[in-house]
N, C-alpha and C positions, 0 to 999 in steps of 0.2 A: 496527685492523681484523683481524678473525678470518678465518682461512683455513677454507674448507669442508673437512670431513673427506673423505679419499680413500675411494672406494668399495672394498669388499673385493675384488671380482673384478679390478679394475685392479691392485691390489697383488699379488694372486696371480699374475696374468699377468706382471707385471714381475719377480717373483721367479723364475718358471719360465724366463723369457728369460735372466736373469742366470745361472742354473744351467746352462742348455743351452750358453751361450757359453763358460763356464769349463770345462765338460766336454769340449767340442771342442778347446779350447786345451791341454789337459793330456795328450793322447795321446802315448805315447812314440814316438820315431822308429823306423821299421822298419829291420831289418838288411838289407843288400844280399844278394841271392840269389847263391849261389856259382855260378860258371860250370861247365857240364858238362865232364867230362874228355874229352879227345880219345881216339879208339880207337887201339890200337897199330898201327903201320905194318905193311903186309903183309910176310910173311916173304920172305927172299931165295930160298927154294926154290919159291915160287909161280910157275908158268909164265906167261909173257906170251902172250896170245892171238895167233894168227897173223894174224887180221884185226882191224881196228879196229872199234869199235862202229858207226860210221857205215857202213862197208862191209858189215858183216853185216846191219844194218838195211835197207840199200838192196837187198840180195839177197832178203831176206824180203818186202819190199814188191813187188819185181819178180815173184816167184813168185806172190804173192797176186793181183796185177793180171792175170797171165797166166791163172790159174785162173778169175778172175772174168769176164774177157772171153771165155773159151772156152765159157761157158754159152750155151744156145740163145737165151735172151732178150737177151743182150748182143751176140751175133754177127749176128742177123738184125734189121734195123730193122723196126719195126712202126708202122703208121699209127694203131693203137689200143693205146697203152701199157697194160700190165697184162692183156692177153688172150693 
């Protein structure tokens, strides 16, 4: 019994598939990325702030809130906002 000849497009597609699979499999492994270096520690002559960041931020927010509520629109309630 004779086998039917394989169509040319099928054999081309099979060859292309085999080449693409082998091309994906032969990629070299990537080198790990080096970790960034840490910055140098602060010098011992750097002065330490007298207030902590949280305390200075709270003072700035308090002054901002005071200035905001001191405006005419915020100090007088209005029945028609925006007027």
